[in-house]
GUDOSE-677119 format. One record per residue: z, y, x of N, C-alpha, C, O in turn; chain. Coordinates in Angstrom, 3 decimals. Example, Ala and Ser with C-alpha at 12.3 -4.5 7.8 and 13.67 -1.06 7.14 Angstrom:
<nodes>
- 7.800,-5.690,13.190,7.800,-4.500,12.300,7.800,-3.300,13.200,8.465,-3.319,14.236,A
- 7.080,-2.250,12.850,7.140,-1.060,13.670,7.870,0.030,12.900,8.039,1.138,13.409,A
</nodes>
This chain:
<nodes>
- 0.000,-1.186,0.849,0.000,0.000,0.000,0.000,1.250,0.895,0.972,1.498,1.609,A
- -1.070,2.025,0.859,-1.218,3.196,1.709,-0.728,4.440,0.957,-1.293,4.814,-0.071,A
- 0.311,5.064,1.471,0.977,6.172,0.782,0.907,7.439,1.632,1.098,7.394,2.847,A
- 0.631,8.566,0.981,0.653,9.878,1.631,1.667,10.759,0.921,2.018,10.508,-0.232,A
- 2.136,11.793,1.611,3.211,12.659,1.100,2.776,14.118,1.178,2.320,14.586,2.221,A
- 2.922,14.823,0.073,2.635,16.263,0.036,3.899,16.989,-0.427,4.277,16.921,-1.596,A
- 4.538,17.677,0.505,5.764,18.415,0.207,5.904,19.526,1.242,5.606,19.323,2.419,A
- 6.357,20.703,0.806,6.405,21.846,1.717,7.623,21.845,2.629,7.724,22.705,3.504,A
- 8.552,20.908,2.454,9.731,20.833,3.305,9.532,19.733,4.355,9.483,18.550,4.017,A
- 9.421,20.122,5.603,9.172,19.149,6.670,10.308,18.144,6.793,10.066,16.954,6.995,A
- 11.547,18.614,6.672,12.684,17.710,6.800,12.656,16.645,5.713,12.967,15.482,5.968,A
- 12.280,17.045,4.496,12.183,16.064,3.411,11.081,15.055,3.706,11.255,13.856,3.489,A
- 9.947,15.544,4.202,8.851,14.620,4.520,9.293,13.599,5.564,8.996,12.410,5.444,A
- 10.003,14.069,6.588,10.469,13.155,7.626,11.428,12.118,7.044,11.362,10.937,7.385,A
- 12.313,12.569,6.167,13.293,11.653,5.574,12.616,10.626,4.678,12.930,9.437,4.743,A
- 11.680,11.085,3.835,11.050,10.155,2.901,10.147,9.179,3.646,9.999,8.029,3.232,A
- 9.541,9.634,4.746,8.723,8.712,5.546,9.571,7.566,6.089,9.164,6.405,6.035,A
- 10.746,7.895,6.609,11.617,6.857,7.175,12.048,5.862,6.098,12.118,4.656,6.336,A
- 12.335,6.395,4.908,12.742,5.509,3.812,11.591,4.609,3.377,11.775,3.408,3.177,A
- 10.409,5.192,3.232,9.260,4.416,2.771,8.864,3.356,3.784,8.455,2.256,3.410,A
- 8.983,3.680,5.054,8.616,2.724,6.098,9.543,1.510,6.116,9.215,0.481,6.707,A
- 10.710,1.636,5.461,11.632,0.497,5.382,11.254,-0.464,4.255,11.826,-1.549,4.148,A
- 10.287,-0.068,3.411,9.893,-0.898,2.282,8.768,-1.844,2.683,7.851,-1.454,3.406,A
- 8.838,-3.057,2.223,7.829,-4.062,2.550,6.463,-3.671,2.004,6.330,-3.313,0.834,A
- 5.458,-3.741,2.853,4.090,-3.516,2.407,3.671,-2.070,2.263,2.561,-1.795,1.808,A
- 4.539,-1.128,2.643,4.220,0.303,2.500,3.855,0.872,3.871,4.578,0.678,4.848,A
- 2.725,1.577,3.930,2.282,2.221,5.160,2.029,3.703,4.891,1.274,4.041,3.980,A
- 2.644,4.583,5.663,2.435,6.019,5.525,1.157,6.384,6.280,1.039,6.132,7.479,A
- 0.208,6.977,5.568,-1.095,7.251,6.186,-1.386,8.750,6.339,-2.403,9.121,6.924,A
- -0.507,9.612,5.820,-0.751,11.035,5.972,0.328,11.861,5.309,1.102,11.361,4.493,A
- 0.369,13.140,5.670,1.313,14.066,5.071,0.738,15.470,5.125,-0.133,15.760,5.946,A
- 1.226,16.342,4.251,0.763,17.726,4.233,1.803,18.590,3.534,2.792,18.084,3.004,A
- 1.565,19.916,3.540,2.597,20.830,3.044,2.110,21.840,2.022,2.870,22.735,1.653,A
- 0.867,21.735,1.548,0.373,22.672,0.538,-0.573,21.972,-0.422,-1.031,20.860,-0.162,A
- -0.860,22.637,-1.534,-1.768,22.062,-2.513,-3.162,21.838,-1.958,-3.757,20.783,-2.176,A
- -3.689,22.826,-1.240,-5.015,22.701,-0.659,-5.081,21.543,0.329,-6.052,20.788,0.347,A
- -4.040,21.408,1.151,-4.011,20.320,2.124,-3.939,18.962,1.434,-4.490,17.981,1.934,A
- -3.267,18.901,0.295,-3.176,17.639,-0.447,-4.551,17.199,-0.934,-4.897,16.020,-0.855,A
- -5.325,18.145,-1.434,-6.679,17.826,-1.900,-7.531,17.328,-0.740,-8.235,16.327,-0.866,A
- -7.468,18.019,0.376,-8.264,17.634,1.538,-7.814,16.291,2.097,-8.637,15.491,2.543,A
- -6.510,16.046,2.073,-5.987,14.777,2.572,-6.544,13.608,1.750,-6.979,12.599,2.305,A
- -6.525,13.758,0.426,-7.067,12.697,-0.434,-8.562,12.536,-0.200,-9.074,11.417,-0.171,A
- -9.259,13.651,-0.033,-10.708,13.576,0.204,-11.026,12.851,1.513,-12.020,12.131,1.601,A
- -10.190,13.040,2.515,-10.513,12.502,3.837,-10.044,11.066,4.053,-10.726,10.294,4.726,A
- -8.892,10.693,3.494,-8.369,9.352,3.794,-8.150,8.470,2.558,-7.912,7.271,2.702,A
- -8.226,9.039,1.343,-8.086,8.295,0.085,-6.926,7.305,0.101,-7.148,6.095,0.081,A
- -5.694,7.803,0.137,-4.544,6.884,0.074,-4.486,6.195,-1.288,-5.065,6.678,-2.261,A
- -3.795,5.083,-1.347,-3.614,4.415,-2.637,-2.760,5.281,-3.567,-3.045,5.406,-4.759,A
- -1.708,5.877,-2.997,-0.784,6.700,-3.772,-0.464,7.973,-3.002,-0.227,7.937,-1.795,A
- -0.460,9.092,-3.706,-0.016,10.366,-3.135,1.264,10.790,-3.827,1.284,10.971,-5.044,A
- 2.340,10.949,-3.056,3.578,11.530,-3.575,3.456,13.042,-3.428,3.191,13.534,-2.331,A
- 3.645,13.787,-4.519,3.407,15.220,-4.470,4.527,16.012,-5.134,5.049,15.625,-6.180,A
- 4.882,17.119,-4.512,5.836,18.069,-5.085,5.086,19.009,-6.018,3.943,19.375,-5.741,A
- 5.715,19.402,-7.119,5.099,20.346,-8.055,4.923,21.704,-7.391,3.833,22.276,-7.405,A
- 5.999,22.211,-6.811,6.040,23.585,-6.308,5.781,23.608,-4.815,6.660,23.307,-4.008,A
- 4.555,23.973,-4.464,4.178,24.093,-3.058,3.381,25.373,-2.865,2.871,25.930,-3.837,A
- 3.263,25.848,-1.637,2.457,27.041,-1.382,0.994,26.830,-1.758,0.535,25.701,-1.933,A
- 0.274,27.946,-1.877,-1.143,27.875,-2.198,-1.383,27.571,-3.650,-0.759,28.175,-4.523,A
- -2.281,26.638,-3.927,-2.630,26.336,-5.311,-1.550,25.532,-6.019,-1.579,25.417,-7.244,A
- -0.602,24.976,-5.280,0.501,24.244,-5.887,0.118,22.834,-6.307,-1.037,22.422,-6.203,A
- 1.124,22.107,-6.787,0.928,20.708,-7.143,0.066,20.485,-8.363,-0.704,19.525,-8.404,A
- 0.176,21.359,-9.371,-0.568,21.171,-10.612,-2.067,21.288,-10.389,-2.831,20.419,-10.810,A
- -2.489,22.356,-9.729,-3.918,22.536,-9.460,-4.424,21.469,-8.498,-5.548,20.986,-8.639,A
- -3.596,21.098,-7.517,-3.991,20.041,-6.591,-4.237,18.731,-7.344,-5.224,18.042,-7.088,A
- -3.349,18.396,-8.260,-3.508,17.180,-9.060,-4.801,17.247,-9.865,-5.549,16.272,-9.932,A
- -5.058,18.387,-10.470,-6.281,18.569,-11.261,-7.521,18.310,-10.405,-8.433,17.604,-10.837,A
- -7.562,18.867,-9.211,-8.728,18.694,-8.335,-8.855,17.260,-7.837,-9.961,16.736,-7.704,A
- -7.725,16.635,-7.565,-7.745,15.246,-7.101,-8.298,14.326,-8.181,-9.081,13.424,-7.883,A
- -7.902,14.542,-9.420,-8.402,13.704,-10.515,-9.894,13.914,-10.727,-10.608,12.967,-11.057,A
- -10.378,15.149,-10.539,-11.811,15.417,-10.676,-12.620,14.698,-9.603,-13.775,14.334,-9.823,A
- -12.006,14.496,-8.444,-12.686,13.810,-7.349,-12.928,12.328,-7.657,-13.831,11.718,-7.085,A
- -12.136,11.755,-8.550,-12.236,10.335,-8.901,-12.213,9.443,-7.653,-12.993,8.501,-7.515,A
- -11.293,9.782,-6.763,-11.206,9.061,-5.494,-10.476,7.727,-5.616,-10.535,6.904,-4.702,A
- -9.802,7.509,-6.713,-9.052,6.266,-6.877,-7.605,6.380,-6.455,-6.833,5.436,-6.624,A
- -7.222,7.531,-5.903,-5.828,7.747,-5.509,-4.980,8.021,-6.740,-5.321,8.872,-7.561,A
- -3.886,7.304,-6.863,-2.955,7.556,-7.959,-1.888,8.529,-7.461,-1.407,8.417,-6.334,A
- -1.527,9.479,-8.312,-0.607,10.546,-7.912,0.732,10.359,-8.607,0.803,10.213,-9.827,A
- 1.791,10.369,-7.806,3.161,10.291,-8.322,3.873,11.593,-7.949,3.915,11.968,-6.777,A
- 4.421,12.266,-8.930,5.175,13.496,-8.699,6.583,13.126,-8.254,7.264,12.338,-8.910,A
- 7.008,13.698,-7.144,8.378,13.522,-6.651,8.913,14.917,-6.394,8.553,15.548,-5.401,A
- 9.777,15.409,-7.288,10.080,16.829,-7.297,11.534,17.132,-7.631,12.251,16.313,-8.205,A
- 11.937,18.324,-7.256,13.232,18.846,-7.682,13.094,19.691,-8.940,14.088,20.177,-9.479,A
- 11.857,19.867,-9.410,11.585,20.684,-10.604,11.273,19.749,-11.770,10.112,19.554,-12.130,A
- 12.305,19.184,-12.343,12.119,18.134,-13.344,12.196,18.626,-14.788,11.916,17.866,-15.715,A
- 12.573,19.890,-14.986,12.742,20.389,-16.346,11.404,20.825,-16.917,10.424,20.990,-16.190,A
- 11.379,21.012,-18.252,10.172,21.478,-18.914,9.756,22.828,-18.335,10.611,23.637,-17.976,A
- 8.450,23.075,-18.242,7.330,22.270,-18.760,6.678,21.374,-17.713,5.603,20.831,-17.968,A
- 7.291,21.202,-16.546,6.614,20.501,-15.456,6.245,19.052,-15.770,5.106,18.666,-15.509,A
- 7.165,18.210,-16.327,6.758,16.826,-16.590,5.552,16.739,-17.523,4.607,15.998,-17.253,A
- 5.585,17.487,-18.610,4.484,17.445,-19.567,3.178,17.899,-18.936,2.142,17.258,-19.110,A
- 3.228,19.010,-18.199,2.026,19.555,-17.586,1.434,18.577,-16.569,0.222,18.361,-16.557,A
- 2.261,17.994,-15.728,1.755,17.098,-14.687,1.239,15.781,-15.274,0.229,15.249,-14.813,A
- 1.923,15.260,-16.279,1.468,14.021,-16.902,0.160,14.245,-17.652,-0.728,13.393,-17.622,A
- 0.039,15.385,-18.321,-1.222,15.713,-18.996,-2.369,15.827,-18.002,-3.506,15.467,-18.304,A
- -2.052,16.335,-16.805,-3.084,16.526,-15.787,-3.505,15.217,-15.121,-4.481,15.189,-14.371,A
- -2.784,14.146,-15.388,-3.200,12.846,-14.871,-2.272,12.162,-13.892,-2.670,11.185,-13.258,A
- -1.034,12.647,-13.746,-0.092,11.970,-12.855,0.211,10.566,-13.378,0.352,10.356,-14.582,A
- 0.306,9.623,-12.463,0.637,8.251,-12.844,2.139,8.007,-12.896,2.600,7.032,-13.490,A
- 2.904,8.909,-12.264,4.354,8.768,-12.278,5.020,10.113,-12.117,4.432,11.056,-11.587,A
- 6.254,10.192,-12.579,7.036,11.425,-12.423,8.467,11.038,-12.088,9.151,10.382,-12.874,A
- 8.911,11.462,-10.896,10.241,11.140,-10.394,10.962,12.411,-9.983,10.333,13.369,-9.535,A
- 12.276,12.422,-10.132,13.082,13.500,-9.575,13.592,13.058,-8.207,13.557,11.877,-7.863,A
- 14.060,14.024,-7.446,14.578,13.700,-6.112,16.010,13.167,-6.169,16.669,13.014,-5.141,A
- 16.481,12.888,-7.394,17.803,12.270,-7.571,17.723,10.746,-7.626,18.756,10.083,-7.719,A
- 16.530,10.185,-7.571,16.392,8.739,-7.729,16.866,7.986,-6.488,17.058,8.569,-5.421,A
- 17.047,6.696,-6.652,17.414,5.824,-5.535,16.145,5.306,-4.851,15.048,5.387,-5.405,A
- 16.314,4.781,-3.658,15.189,4.178,-2.956,14.650,2.983,-3.737,13.446,2.726,-3.737,A
- 15.540,2.260,-4.398,15.113,1.095,-5.171,14.194,1.518,-6.314,13.212,0.835,-6.606,A
- 14.508,2.642,-6.963,13.666,3.099,-8.064,12.326,3.628,-7.550,11.292,3.437,-8.189,A
- 12.349,4.287,-6.406,11.103,4.749,-5.807,10.201,3.560,-5.491,8.999,3.601,-5.754,A
- 10.768,2.525,-4.939,10.020,1.310,-4.626,9.414,0.709,-5.894,8.246,0.319,-5.911,A
- 10.220,0.640,-6.953,9.746,0.095,-8.226,8.583,0.926,-8.768,7.576,0.381,-9.222,A
- 8.733,2.232,-8.715,7.692,3.135,-9.218,6.382,2.925,-8.448,5.322,2.774,-9.055,A
- 6.457,2.918,-7.120,5.255,2.775,-6.319,4.518,1.473,-6.639,3.290,1.455,-6.725,A
- 5.259,0.407,-6.811,4.611,-0.888,-7.050,4.005,-0.939,-8.453,2.938,-1.523,-8.640,A
- 4.661,-0.346,-9.421,4.082,-0.321,-10.763,2.825,0.541,-10.812,1.815,0.161,-11.403,A
- 2.909,1.698,-10.184,1.751,2.587,-10.171,0.595,1.971,-9.398,-0.561,2.104,-9.800,A
- 0.892,1.307,-8.305,-0.140,0.667,-7.482,-0.943,-0.339,-8.301,-2.145,-0.500,-8.091,A
- -0.273,-1.014,-9.235,-0.945,-2.014,-10.065,-1.441,-1.434,-11.394,-1.728,-2.167,-12.340,A
- -1.534,-0.104,-11.442,-2.197,0.530,-12.578,-1.318,0.918,-13.747,-1.824,1.295,-14.804,A
- -0.015,0.831,-13.578,0.885,1.211,-14.664,1.436,2.614,-14.429,1.272,3.185,-13.350,A
- 2.086,3.158,-15.443,2.720,4.470,-15.312,4.229,4.291,-15.195,4.793,3.295,-15.649,A
- 4.873,5.290,-14.570,6.328,5.213,-14.410,6.922,6.604,-14.494,6.474,7.530,-13.816,A
- 7.946,6.741,-15.341,8.700,7.993,-15.462,10.168,7.649,-15.299,10.671,6.751,-15.975,A
- 10.862,8.346,-14.415,12.278,8.033,-14.188,13.093,8.342,-15.437,12.676,9.128,-16.288,A
- 14.247,7.720,-15.532,15.053,7.806,-16.743,15.443,9.236,-17.080,15.430,9.616,-18.251,A
- 15.791,10.041,-16.072,16.207,11.420,-16.316,15.133,12.203,-17.046,15.426,12.922,-18.001,A
- 13.888,12.069,-16.603,12.774,12.793,-17.214,12.402,12.161,-18.550,12.080,12.874,-19.500,A
- 12.441,10.830,-18.636,12.110,10.147,-19.891,13.049,10.575,-21.011,12.618,10.766,-22.148,A
- 14.333,10.726,-20.691,15.290,11.151,-21.704,15.012,12.578,-22.169,15.115,12.885,-23.356,A
- 14.660,13.444,-21.222,14.352,14.826,-21.589,13.120,14.892,-22.483,13.100,15.635,-23.464,A
- 12.091,14.113,-22.144,10.891,14.093,-22.962,11.191,13.528,-24.351,10.639,13.994,-25.348,A
- 12.058,12.535,-24.410,12.429,11.956,-25.705,13.189,12.974,-26.555,12.985,13.045,-27.767,A
- 14.054,13.753,-25.932,14.794,14.775,-26.661,13.845,15.803,-27.267,14.044,16.248,-28.397,A
- 12.815,16.179,-26.515,11.829,17.114,-27.039,11.079,16.501,-28.215,10.832,17.168,-29.220,A
- 10.717,15.223,-28.084,9.936,14.554,-29.120,10.685,14.488,-30.442,10.090,14.614,-31.512,A
- 11.992,14.291,-30.358,12.797,14.168,-31.570,13.453,15.487,-31.976,14.271,15.519,-32.895,A
- 13.097,16.564,-31.295,13.615,17.878,-31.670,15.052,18.103,-31.270,15.691,19.030,-31.768,A
- 15.581,17.273,-30.376,16.978,17.412,-29.978,17.166,18.448,-28.888,18.290,18.852,-28.589,A
- 16.058,18.879,-28.292,16.131,19.888,-27.237,15.099,20.972,-27.511,14.051,20.717,-28.105,A
- 15.407,22.158,-27.078,14.505,23.290,-27.269,13.377,23.224,-26.263,13.609,23.089,-25.061,A
- 12.132,23.323,-26.767,10.985,23.301,-25.874,10.881,24.593,-25.087,11.328,25.649,-25.534,A
- 10.290,24.493,-23.921,10.045,25.671,-23.105,8.860,26.436,-23.672,7.876,25.820,-24.082,A
- 8.927,27.782,-23.708,7.764,28.549,-24.170,6.546,28.303,-23.292,5.414,28.503,-23.734,A
- 6.764,27.873,-22.057,5.651,27.615,-21.155,4.880,26.354,-21.522,3.794,26.122,-20.990,A
- 5.429,25.521,-22.437,4.705,24.348,-22.908,3.457,24.733,-23.687,2.547,23.918,-23.847,A
- 3.407,25.973,-24.173,2.241,26.420,-24.950,1.049,26.751,-24.053,-0.062,26.927,-24.552,A
- 1.258,26.837,-22.754,0.196,27.226,-21.842,-0.704,26.040,-21.497,-0.248,24.901,-21.384,A
- -1.985,26.338,-21.334,-2.916,25.322,-20.846,-2.659,25.078,-19.360,-1.888,25.798,-18.726,A
- -3.308,24.066,-18.823,-3.130,23.766,-17.406,-3.527,24.952,-16.533,-2.797,25.309,-15.609,A
- -4.673,25.567,-16.815,-5.124,26.709,-16.033,-4.178,27.895,-16.184,-3.864,28.571,-15.204,A
- -3.719,28.152,-17.418,-2.789,29.252,-17.647,-1.478,29.021,-16.913,-0.894,29.954,-16.362,A
- -1.017,27.775,-16.909,0.227,27.435,-16.204,0.074,27.703,-14.714,0.968,28.272,-14.088,A
- -1.060,27.293,-14.142,-1.257,27.492,-12.715,-1.295,28.976,-12.365,-0.694,29.398,-11.377,A
- -2.000,29.767,-13.171,-2.083,31.202,-12.900,-0.724,31.860,-13.091,-0.357,32.748,-12.321,A
- 0.031,31.437,-14.108,1.374,31.979,-14.315,2.249,31.721,-13.097,2.952,32.620,-12.635,A
- 2.212,30.493,-12.570,3.032,30.154,-11.410,2.682,31.024,-10.207,3.564,31.437,-9.455,A
- 1.407,31.297,-10.031,0.984,32.107,-8.895,1.360,33.569,-9.102,1.768,34.241,-8.155,A
- 1.227,34.073,-10.340,1.582,35.466,-10.621,3.064,35.710,-10.385,3.430,36.686,-9.731,A
- 3.932,34.829,-10.912,5.368,35.067,-10.787,5.847,34.891,-9.343,6.946,35.315,-8.988,A
- 5.014,34.264,-8.522,5.328,34.184,-7.103,4.545,35.209,-6.295,4.338,35.068,-5.090,A
- 4.112,36.268,-7.023,3.566,37.478,-6.384,2.244,37.273,-5.654,1.963,37.965,-4.676,A
- 1.438,36.335,-6.118,0.089,36.199,-5.594,-0.802,37.157,-6.379,-0.776,37.153,-7.609,A
- -1.585,37.971,-5.691,-2.412,38.972,-6.358,-3.566,38.326,-7.113,-3.933,37.181,-6.851,A
- -4.138,39.083,-8.064,-5.268,38.584,-8.848,-6.438,38.219,-7.940,-7.129,37.229,-8.179,A
- -6.656,39.012,-6.907,-7.753,38.750,-5.968,-7.509,37.434,-5.233,-8.429,36.630,-5.080,A
- -6.283,37.210,-4.782,-5.951,35.973,-4.064,-6.033,34.764,-4.984,-6.507,33.701,-4.583,A
- -5.563,34.931,-6.233,-5.643,33.844,-7.209,-7.095,33.484,-7.461,-7.461,32.309,-7.481,A
- -7.926,34.513,-7.653,-9.345,34.294,-7.912,-9.988,33.503,-6.784,-10.768,32.582,-7.029,A
- -9.662,33.859,-5.560,-10.233,33.171,-4.393,-9.763,31.718,-4.342,-10.564,30.820,-4.080,A
- -8.482,31.479,-4.588,-7.931,30.123,-4.508,-8.501,29.212,-5.585,-8.740,28.029,-5.342,A
- -8.722,29.774,-6.795,-9.145,28.966,-7.934,-10.640,29.074,-8.223,-11.128,28.533,-9.215,A
- -11.361,29.777,-7.349,-12.813,29.955,-7.513,-13.158,30.607,-8.850,-14.050,30.162,-9.573,A
- -12.424,31.671,-9.151,-12.654,32.451,-10.361,-12.907,33.896,-9.955,-12.689,34.270,-8.803,A
- -13.365,34.707,-10.901,-13.463,36.140,-10.643,-12.116,36.779,-10.945,-11.330,36.244,-11.728,A
- -11.847,37.938,-10.317,-10.595,38.656,-10.585,-10.525,39.044,-12.056,-9.443,39.053,-12.641,A
- -11.663,39.364,-12.658,-11.698,39.724,-14.086,-11.254,38.544,-14.940,-10.503,38.718,-15.900,A
- -11.715,37.345,-14.596,-11.312,36.153,-15.342,-9.821,35.886,-15.192,-9.154,35.517,-16.158,A
- -9.300,36.071,-13.990,-7.869,35.888,-13.758,-7.067,36.839,-14.631,-6.080,36.434,-15.246,A
- -7.478,38.094,-14.692,-6.766,39.067,-15.523,-6.882,38.734,-17.003,-5.954,38.992,-17.769,A
- -8.019,38.159,-17.415,-8.153,37.725,-18.815,-7.139,36.629,-19.119,-6.521,36.620,-20.184,A
- -6.972,35.704,-18.170,-5.959,34.658,-18.336,-4.562,35.265,-18.410,-3.747,34.846,-19.231,A
- -4.283,36.242,-17.564,-2.962,36.893,-17.573,-2.631,37.434,-18.946,-1.535,37.206,-19.459,A
- -3.572,38.150,-19.549,-3.289,38.754,-20.852,-3.211,37.700,-21.959,-2.499,37.883,-22.946,A
- -3.941,36.607,-21.791,-3.818,35.499,-22.745,-2.413,34.885,-22.643,-1.797,34.540,-23.652,A
- -1.925,34.757,-21.409,-0.568,34.237,-21.192,0.459,35.177,-21.817,1.396,34.718,-22.471,A
- 0.295,36.487,-21.623,1.215,37.456,-22.213,1.274,37.274,-23.732,2.354,37.305,-24.321,A
- 0.109,37.084,-24.366,0.068,36.907,-25.821,0.812,35.650,-26.241,1.584,35.670,-27.199,A
- 0.578,34.544,-25.517,1.216,33.284,-25.885,2.733,33.344,-25.717,3.476,32.764,-26.509,A
- 3.187,34.053,-24.677,4.621,34.130,-24.406,5.283,35.309,-25.117,6.502,35.472,-25.066,A
- 4.465,36.126,-25.780,4.959,37.302,-26.512,5.707,38.263,-25.584,6.819,38.700,-25.880,A
- 5.068,38.576,-24.458,5.634,39.496,-23.479,4.588,40.550,-23.148,3.455,40.480,-23.625,A
- 4.977,41.544,-22.317,4.055,42.651,-22.086,3.737,42.914,-20.617,3.220,43.984,-20.295,A
- 4.029,41.970,-19.711,3.679,42.235,-18.325,4.219,41.205,-17.353,4.925,40.271,-17.734,A
- 3.872,41.397,-16.084,4.240,40.449,-15.037,5.746,40.358,-14.810,6.278,39.275,-14.566,A
- 6.431,41.503,-14.891,7.885,41.485,-14.673,8.570,40.704,-15.789,9.484,39.919,-15.538,A
- 8.123,40.925,-17.021,8.689,40.170,-18.146,8.433,38.677,-17.977,9.294,37.850,-18.276,A
- 7.260,38.350,-17.502,6.928,36.943,-17.282,7.802,36.351,-16.179,8.240,35.205,-16.280,A
- 8.054,37.123,-15.135,8.921,36.657,-14.051,10.348,36.434,-14.550,10.988,35.444,-14.196,A
- 10.840,37.358,-15.371,12.183,37.202,-15.937,12.270,35.956,-16.813,13.264,35.230,-16.779,A
- 11.215,35.715,-17.600,11.199,34.525,-18.444,11.156,33.259,-17.589,11.785,32.255,-17.922,A
- 10.403,33.317,-16.479,10.332,32.170,-15.578,11.696,31.883,-14.948,12.072,30.725,-14.770,A
- 12.431,32.939,-14.616,13.789,32.770,-14.092,14.693,32.162,-15.159,15.456,31.238,-14.881,A
- 14.602,32.685,-16.376,15.452,32.214,-17.479,15.255,30.733,-17.762,16.208,30.025,-18.088,A
- 14.023,30.268,-17.638,13.718,28.873,-17.972,13.615,27.970,-16.743,13.130,26.842,-16.831,A
- 14.080,28.480,-15.588,14.165,27.642,-14.404,12.859,27.367,-13.703,12.792,26.480,-12.852,A
- 11.799,28.120,-14.044,10.524,27.938,-13.356,10.652,28.388,-11.908,10.155,27.725,-10.998,A
- 11.325,29.523,-11.696,11.707,29.967,-10.364,13.192,30.270,-10.380,13.756,30.599,-11.425,A
- 13.824,30.160,-9.223,15.264,30.379,-9.137,15.587,31.867,-9.190,14.769,32.699,-8.797,A
- 16.775,32.198,-9.674,17.165,33.601,-9.836,17.237,34.334,-8.507,16.797,35.480,-8.415,A
- 17.778,33.706,-7.482,17.975,34.401,-6.215,16.946,34.021,-5.153,16.635,34.825,-4.273,A
- 16.424,32.818,-5.229,15.457,32.385,-4.223,14.501,31.396,-4.853,14.925,30.293,-5.197,A
- 13.234,31.733,-5.022,12.295,30.847,-5.674,12.224,29.470,-5.043,12.017,28.482,-5.747,A
- 12.391,29.383,-3.733,12.431,28.070,-3.099,11.067,27.460,-2.891,10.779,26.949,-1.809,A
- 10.208,27.501,-3.917,8.917,26.859,-3.771,7.921,27.695,-3.003,7.018,27.140,-2.378,A
- 8.047,28.996,-3.025,7.149,29.892,-2.319,7.980,31.003,-1.690,9.176,31.103,-1.968,A
- 7.366,31.851,-0.837,8.143,32.914,-0.207,8.850,33.791,-1.224,8.367,33.923,-2.349,A
- 10.005,34.408,-0.862,10.751,35.250,-1.778,9.909,36.395,-2.302,8.914,36.783,-1.689,A
- 10.316,36.933,-3.442,9.617,38.060,-4.030,9.557,39.228,-3.062,10.557,39.540,-2.416,A
- 8.384,39.893,-2.944,8.334,41.108,-2.138,9.334,42.126,-2.646,9.717,42.088,-3.816,A
- 9.767,43.043,-1.778,10.834,43.974,-2.124,10.519,44.791,-3.364,11.412,45.069,-4.164,A
- 9.247,45.185,-3.537,8.897,46.007,-4.694,9.073,45.229,-5.983,9.675,45.721,-6.937,A
- 8.534,43.978,-6.011,8.678,43.163,-7.211,10.137,42.794,-7.434,10.600,42.771,-8.575,A
- 10.878,42.502,-6.346,12.287,42.153,-6.489,13.057,43.313,-7.101,13.932,43.107,-7.942,A
- 12.729,44.551,-6.675,13.398,45.728,-7.222,13.062,45.910,-8.699,13.921,46.287,-9.496,A
- 11.779,45.634,-9.065,11.377,45.762,-10.465,12.126,44.766,-11.347,12.614,45.108,-12.425,A
- 12.205,43.524,-10.861,12.891,42.492,-11.637,14.376,42.804,-11.768,14.954,42.665,-12.845,A
- 14.984,43.223,-10.675,16.410,43.563,-10.703,16.675,44.702,-11.678,17.629,44.643,-12.453,A
- 15.842,45.735,-11.647,16.030,46.870,-12.553,15.840,46.429,-14.001,16.587,46.851,-14.884,A
- 14.844,45.584,-14.246,14.610,45.096,-15.615,15.801,44.292,-16.108,16.192,44.400,-17.270,A
- 16.386,43.475,-15.210,17.554,42.692,-15.611,18.731,43.613,-15.957,19.462,43.364,-16.915,A
- 18.902,44.663,-15.176,19.982,45.605,-15.444,19.787,46.331,-16.768,20.744,46.587,-17.498,A
- 18.518,46.661,-17.070,18.226,47.420,-18.279,18.188,46.527,-19.516,18.247,47.005,-20.649,A
- 18.088,45.216,-19.272,18.024,44.301,-20.395,16.675,44.269,-21.060,16.529,43.695,-22.139,A
- 15.677,44.881,-20.435,14.353,44.947,-21.032,13.402,44.015,-20.353,13.733,43.438,-19.318,A
- 12.187,43.845,-20.926,11.240,42.904,-20.401,10.457,43.390,-19.218,9.900,42.561,-18.498,A
- 10.372,44.674,-18.964,9.601,45.201,-17.831,8.146,45.333,-18.183,7.732,45.026,-19.301,A
- 7.365,45.795,-17.219,5.945,46.027,-17.500,5.089,45.290,-16.535,5.552,44.405,-15.815,A
- 3.802,45.662,-16.518,2.852,44.989,-15.659,2.983,45.491,-14.241,2.256,45.038,-13.356,A
</nodes>
């Protein structure tokens, strides 16, 4: 079983490699630290399974998964992430992930997941399965971000992490005008009026952390000041 790892934390990659190498029949064939690198890694070596983090620099895990599935390379993708709350499981599974795991799992469960996915089955860890079940039966409140399409979700993630429209357009092969059209569509769906409001909502729902996003570089000082002022004022902020 040829496995590759895509995660932006080098220490985590080193740790997971050592654990995986202890499993019978598992061979680590590659690693990378960004969404773009994950796509290229699959294109170049076609591992049987790619373990991928949702939140990574660049295009991120969601867009990387989308591009990998379009390639039809035969690589099955398993999400291994610290971002297990809504809307990430739903978005990644809709995009074609074969498995979804949190970083709270045991090595035994990781082994079980890899072997099931390798033989063409799907696997969702119990923590995420219970959350999805709660949503299905109305026992938990859905995230407003569940209303976003895959493309809207990807653009939202990049906007709240302070990637400019021009940079987003270049990464996703879109025009800046199209990116801005998506932004305003997202504002309508979330019933907000700008990027700062969207960032505050992302903080509220755990999409990014309040003090340190963790998945991408910290907010630039100007955006951080805008968000802080909006939080103090209790208002949604502007574009």
